[in-house]
Each structure stands twice: as structure tokens, then as C-alpha cells.
C-alpha positions in Angstrom: 0.0 0.0 0.0 1.3 3.4 -0.9 2.2 5.4 2.2 0.0 8.4 3.2 1.3 11.8 2.3 2.2 14.0 5.3 0.1 17.2 5.7 0.9 20.0 8.2 -1.9 22.3 9.2 -1.3 25.7 10.8 -4.6 27.3 12.0 -5.6 30.0 14.5 -7.7 27.9 16.9 -9.9 24.8 17.1 -13.5 25.6 16.3 -16.6 23.4 16.0 -17.1 24.1 12.3 -13.6 22.9 11.5 -13.5 19.6 13.4 -15.1 17.4 10.7 -12.8 18.8 8.0 -9.7 18.2 10.2 -10.9 14.7 11.0 -11.2 13.9 7.3 -7.7 15.2 6.7 -6.5 13.0 9.6 -8.1 10.0 7.9 -6.7 10.8 4.4 -3.2 11.9 5.3 -0.5 11.6 8.0 -1.8 14.9 9.4 -0.4 17.1 12.1 -2.3 20.1 13.5 -0.8 23.3 15.1 -2.9 26.1 16.5 -1.9 29.6 17.5 -4.5 30.0 20.3 -6.1 27.8 22.9 -9.5 29.1 21.8 -11.1 31.3 19.2 -10.4 34.9 20.0 -14.0 36.3 19.8 -15.9 33.1 21.0 -14.9 30.8 23.8 -15.9 27.3 22.7 -15.9 24.2 25.0 -12.4 22.9 23.9 -12.8 19.7 25.9 -15.9 18.8 24.0 -14.3 19.7 20.7 -11.3 17.5 21.4 -13.6 14.6 22.5 -15.0 14.8 18.9 -11.5 15.1 17.3 -9.7 12.1 15.9 -6.5 14.0 15.8 -4.1 15.5 18.4 -4.0 19.3 18.8 -0.6 21.0 19.1 -0.1 24.6 20.1 2.5 27.2 19.1 2.7 28.8 22.5 5.7 31.0 22.2 5.0 34.5 20.8 2.8 37.5 21.4 -0.3 39.3 20.4 -0.2 42.7 18.6 -3.1 44.7 17.3 -5.3 41.6 17.1 -2.7 39.5 15.3 -0.9 36.5 16.7 2.8 36.4 16.2 4.0 32.8 16.9 7.3 31.0 16.7 7.8 27.3 16.3 6.4 26.8 12.8 9.8 26.2 11.2 10.6 23.6 13.9 7.3 21.8 13.1 8.2 21.8 9.4 11.6 20.3 10.1 10.1 17.7 12.5 7.3 16.4 10.3 8.9 16.9 6.9 5.5 17.5 5.2 4.5 17.0 1.6 1.8 19.6 2.0 1.3 22.6 4.3 -2.1 24.3 4.8 -2.0 27.8 6.3 -4.9 30.0 7.3 -5.3 33.3 5.4 -2.4 35.7 5.1 -1.4 36.0 8.7 2.1 36.7 10.1 2.6 32.9 10.6 1.6 32.2 7.0 4.0 34.9 5.7 6.8 33.2 7.7 5.9 29.7 6.4 5.6 31.0 2.9 9.1 32.7 3.0 10.7 29.6 4.5 9.2 27.2 2.0 10.0 29.4 -1.0 13.6 29.8 0.2 14.5 26.4 1.6 11.7 23.8 0.9 10.5 24.3 -2.6 9.4 20.7 -2.9 6.6 21.3 -0.3 3.2 22.1 -1.7 1.8 25.1 0.1 -1.9 26.1 0.2 -3.7 28.9 2.0 -7.2 28.8 3.3 -9.3 31.9 2.7 -12.8 32.3 4.3 -13.4 35.6 2.4 -16.7 36.2 0.7 -16.7 38.1 -2.6 -17.4 41.4 -0.6 -14.5 40.8 1.7 -12.3 40.0 -1.3 -13.2 43.3 -3.0 -12.7 45.2 0.3 -9.1 44.0 0.8 -6.8 47.0 0.6 -3.3 48.1 1.3 -0.9 45.6 2.9 -3.6 43.0 3.3 -4.3 43.1 -0.4 -0.6 43.1 -1.3 0.1 40.0 0.9 -2.9 38.2 -0.5 -1.7 38.8 -4.0 1.9 37.8 -3.4 1.2 34.7 -1.4 -1.8 33.4 -3.4 0.0 33.9 -6.7 3.1 32.1 -5.6 1.7 29.2 -3.6 0.2 25.9 -5.0 -3.3 27.1 -4.5 -6.0 28.8 -2.4 -9.0 27.1 -0.8 -12.0 29.4 -1.0 -15.5 28.8 0.5 -17.5 28.6 -2.8 -17.2 28.4 -6.6 -18.5 32.0 -6.8 -15.5 33.3 -4.8 -13.1 31.1 -6.9 -14.5 32.6 -10.1 -14.3 36.1 -8.7 -10.6 35.5 -7.8 -9.8 34.1 -11.2 -11.4 37.1 -13.0 -10.1 39.8 -10.7 -6.8 38.7 -9.1 -5.1 35.9 -11.0 -6.1 33.4 -13.7 -3.1 31.3 -13.0 -3.7 30.6 -9.3 -5.2 27.2 -8.6 -8.4 27.6 -6.7 -10.2 24.9 -4.7 -13.6 24.9 -3.0 -13.9 24.4 0.7 -17.3 25.4 2.2 -17.3 25.8 6.0 -19.7 22.9 6.6 -20.2 20.0 9.0 -20.3 16.3 8.1 -24.0 15.7 7.5 -24.4 12.5 9.4 -22.3 13.6 12.4 -24.2 16.9 13.1 -27.6 15.4 12.3 -26.7 12.6 14.8 -26.2 15.3 17.4 -29.5 16.9 16.5 -31.2 13.6 17.0 -29.6 13.3 20.4 -30.9 16.8 21.3 -34.6 16.0 20.8 -35.2 15.7 24.5 -33.9 19.2 25.0 -36.1 20.4 22.1 -39.2 19.0 23.8 -38.2 20.7 27.0 -37.7 24.1 25.3 -41.0 23.8 23.5 -42.7 23.4 26.8 -40.6 25.9 28.7 -41.3 28.8 26.2 -44.9 27.7 25.4 -44.0 27.2 21.7 -46.7 24.7 20.7 -48.9 26.2 18.0 -46.3 28.8 17.2 -44.1 29.6 14.2 -40.5 29.9 15.3 -38.0 32.3 13.7 -34.4 31.6 14.8 -31.2 33.6 14.9 -27.9 32.1 16.2 -24.8 34.2 16.7 -23.1 37.0 18.6 -25.3 40.0 19.5 -23.0 42.5 17.9 -23.4 45.3 15.4 -22.4 43.5 12.2 -25.2 40.9 12.8 -27.7 43.6 12.0 -30.1 42.7 14.8 -31.9 46.0 15.2 -32.9 45.6 11.5 -34.2 42.2 12.3 -36.3 43.4 15.2 -37.7 46.3 13.3 -38.7 44.1 10.4 -40.2 41.5 12.6 -42.3 44.1 14.3 -43.8 45.0 10.8 -44.9 41.5 9.7 -48.0 39.6 10.7 -46.5 37.9 13.7 -49.3 37.0 16.1 -48.5 33.3 16.1 -44.7 33.8 15.9 -41.8 33.8 18.3 -38.4 35.3 17.4 -35.6 33.4 19.2 -32.2 35.0 19.5 -29.6 32.4 20.7 -26.4 34.2 21.6 -24.9 37.0 23.7 -22.9 40.1 23.2 -22.6 43.8 23.7 -25.9 44.7 22.2 -28.1 42.4 24.3 -29.4 45.1 26.6 -30.0 47.5 23.7 -31.9 44.8 21.8 -34.1 44.0 24.8 -34.9 47.6 25.1 -35.7 47.9 21.4 -38.0 44.9 21.5 -40.0 46.7 24.3 -40.1 49.9 22.4 -41.5 48.0 19.3 -44.1 46.3 21.5 -42.8 42.8 20.6 -41.0 41.9 23.8 -43.6 39.2 24.4 -42.7 37.6 21.0 -38.9 37.8 21.4 -36.9 35.2 23.3 -33.3 35.9 24.4 -31.8 32.6 25.4 -28.2 33.6 25.9 -25.2 31.8 24.4 -25.6 28.1 24.0 -23.4 25.2 22.9 -23.9 21.4 22.3 -27.4 20.1 22.9 -28.6 23.3 24.4 -27.9 24.9 20.9 -28.5 22.0 18.6 -32.1 21.4 19.7 -33.2 24.8 18.4 -32.3 23.8 14.8 -34.6 20.7 15.0 -37.9 22.6 15.3 -37.5 26.2 14.3 -39.3 26.6 11.0 -37.3 29.7 9.7 -33.7 30.6 10.3 -32.6 34.2 9.6 -29.1 35.5 9.1 -29.2 39.3 8.5 -25.5 40.3 8.8 -24.2 43.3 6.9 -20.6 41.9 7.0 -19.9 38.2 7.2 -17.0 36.3 5.8 -19.0 33.0 5.8 -21.5 32.1 8.5 -21.2 28.5 9.6 -24.7 28.7 11.3 -26.4 28.7 7.9 -25.1 25.2 7.2 -26.2 24.2 10.7 -29.7 25.5 10.1 -30.1 23.8 6.7 -28.9 20.5 8.2 -31.6 20.9 10.8 -34.3 21.4 8.0 -34.8 25.1 8.6 -36.1 27.3 5.7 -33.3 29.9 5.7 -33.3 33.6 4.9 -29.7 34.7 4.4 -28.1 38.0 3.8 -26.4 38.5 0.4 -23.4 39.9 2.4 -22.6 36.5 3.9 -20.3 34.0 2.2 -22.8 31.2 3.2 -25.3 32.8 0.8 -23.8 30.2 -1.7 -25.7 27.5 0.2 -29.1 29.0 -0.6 -31.2 28.0 -3.6 -34.9 28.2 -4.6 -35.7 25.1 -2.6 -34.2 25.8 0.8 -34.6 29.6 1.3 -34.1 33.0 -0.1 -31.4 35.7 -0.1 -32.1 39.3 0.8 -30.5 42.7 0.9 -29.5 43.3 4.6 -30.0 47.1 4.2 -33.4 46.9 2.5 -36.3 46.6 5.0 -38.9 46.3 2.3 -37.1 43.4 0.6 -36.6 41.5 3.9 -40.1 42.1 5.3 -41.6 40.7 2.1 -39.4 37.6 2.3 -39.9 37.1 6.0 -43.6 37.4 5.7 -43.6 34.8 2.9 -41.5 32.5 5.0 -44.0 32.9 7.9 -47.0 32.3 5.6 -45.6 28.9 4.3 -44.6 27.7 7.8 -46.8 25.3 9.7 -47.4 26.0 13.4 -45.5 23.8 15.8 -48.4 21.6 17.0 -46.8 18.3 18.0 -43.9 16.8 19.9 -40.7 16.5 18.0 -40.1 12.8 17.3 -37.7 12.8 14.4 -35.6 15.1 12.2 -36.8 16.9 9.2 -35.2 16.5 5.8 -31.8 17.9 5.3 -32.0 21.1 3.2 -28.3 21.4 2.2 -27.8 21.5 -1.6 -24.8 19.2 -1.4 -23.1 16.9 1.1 -19.9 17.2 3.1 -18.6 14.0 1.5 -19.0 15.4 -2.0 -17.0 18.5 -1.2 -14.3 16.9 0.9 -13.8 14.0 -1.5 -13.2 16.4 -4.4 -10.9 18.6 -2.3 -8.7 15.7 -1.1 -8.3 14.5 -4.7 -7.1 18.0 -5.8 -4.6 18.3 -2.9 
């Protein structure tokens, strides 16, 4: 049997929406994973739970410092010398990626180097100055870039470089794994339906940080203008705007229809995807938005902002796209989603159909062949 190629991954931190991808790399290659941080900088995930679902070992580049929101870490060159990889995957165009890029180009030209970019088309267009310069230099002189959708790949080919090899890597979970967790959360779903008196209601769900770019005042204002007598708007998350949003819901006279659950993980989060009829993602700026995939896997009809990279997951069968700055556009589509929803009138006994337009296996299989 031909020995597995060795792959070395440098990534900022372990996050739930990357575990399935990393597990698949571990199965397909002799893979080694190095992280800059012990946790994601703007969200603190349960790392013990993530590691329990990881088939690989996590290594950390602990020496270094933080400066202006960037991690400057040493130890990457030692990791390359230790593992002698055939392939290196780096995240974005960070200081660490620049270091690895320079080292490979100068001393290890036989190593295939790829970068992973989570940019949407809007983010790609907005790159300026040093960030744009680094992107252009590294992407044009590496073996390829992994983008989140074919649309971003096409934009890059047309606007940056036709010669750069582009690969597609949506930020998605393995279907069977996450849906298995959803199935395990049905007990919690029944408990929340009872706790919040949701039987007979139409549930509109948002999951994410309660911060400015998520555009939640827009969501509340629009929700107040639709026919919502039998609806509940559920905001799962926490952040700086929570108090302001609670006050706004009172001013709009919808406080009895809006539920703030706080931040949730695991079953406490997963169960909401199993019975909420409509998922909304109204961000004005969003590189991707892993929660859109999570909602579709749970069977939610999804309204997604055109500003989100995950808008590539939406088609005429599973939801609609909307302009996150156009109330009229969103109100019309939110009302239509409410109108086609059936009230929650029975216990949740099984999962709804998966609404993803493609499977994790399809995408990861194609990627591994290209690497």
C-alpha cells in the first residue's frame, strides 16, 4: 500500500465548524495540526468537548505574542523540520503564513503550500493596502487557495489571477455527524417547546453574537412589521448589544414575542435547529457564517443576507437571499416564510429532511483528490 502523504496544518484555533474537516484530513493523510491560540479569539468554545470529537491531536504554538489583534507565533519552522510534510495548509495571510511562505520558497520548494481563505466576494473586494498586497503575493506564488465557494473562486480568477489554482472548501459540517447530534438533542427540544410555550407557534431563529455586524436592530424592526401574532423570534447568543436589543423589543411592543436565550453550545444549541421553522441570518458583514449550514442540516427554511459567504448555500428550494439594508425586501421575504410555515403543533419525534444543496462527503472528497 502506498504510504500516506504528510500534511501539516497551521490554524488560528480549534472551532466546531472545522472539526469534521480536520478529522477527514487526519483519515486521508498523515496529518499534524498546530494552533496559534487555545481558543477562538471572539468566541470561547468548549475545547474539551471539541477535542472529544476530534480524531487528531492538537498541538499549540505557545511562544510568541499578540499585537493589534494579530498572533505572532514562533515554532512553525521547527514543526516543518520535525514532520517533513509533503503539503502545508495555512490560514489566510497571517504573520505565521508569511513566515511559512518565505521559508518554503527559500528552503523547501518541494513542499506544496496552500492557503485557506474564508473571504466572501465582498470581503475579497474590500481588501486594501498591505492585506491586499500580501494576498496577491502569497496566493499567486503558492500551490493554490481554498475558497468557500465556486463563486469566490470565479471572482478571484477574474479579478486577481487566472493562473492561481483555486479549490472549493465550504465551511460545513459532516452531515451524518451533526444530524446525529441533532437527533440526540430532541429531549432538549421538547423541554424548550414546553418551557417557552411554543406549541402552535411559528419559530424564527437567529444564532450568533449579539453585535453590530449581525444587524439585529434591523431584524427586530422588520419582525415588528410583519403579521407575527402566532410567531416567536428566538435569539440564541450573547454580546454587547443584548441590553439595547431587549430595550428595542420593548419599544417596538414585541417583547412578548422575542426570546433571548443567551449563548448556547452542544445540545442546548442544537435542539433549536430541530424545530424552528425559519432561520434568519441578517449580517451586513460576514465572511461566511457556519450557522447557515447548521440551520439547513436541521431542516430550517433559511433567509440569508447577500453579504454572507454562506449565501452560496441558498437556492430556490431551501430559502431566499435578501439585501440586509433593504427593509422592504426583507419584510416581504420574512412574511412569505412565515406564511408557508406550519405551526408547531406536536412533539418533535424525528428530524426533518436535510436542506443542504450538497453533502460534506461530496465536497471533501473532491478537495482531497485535488490536494
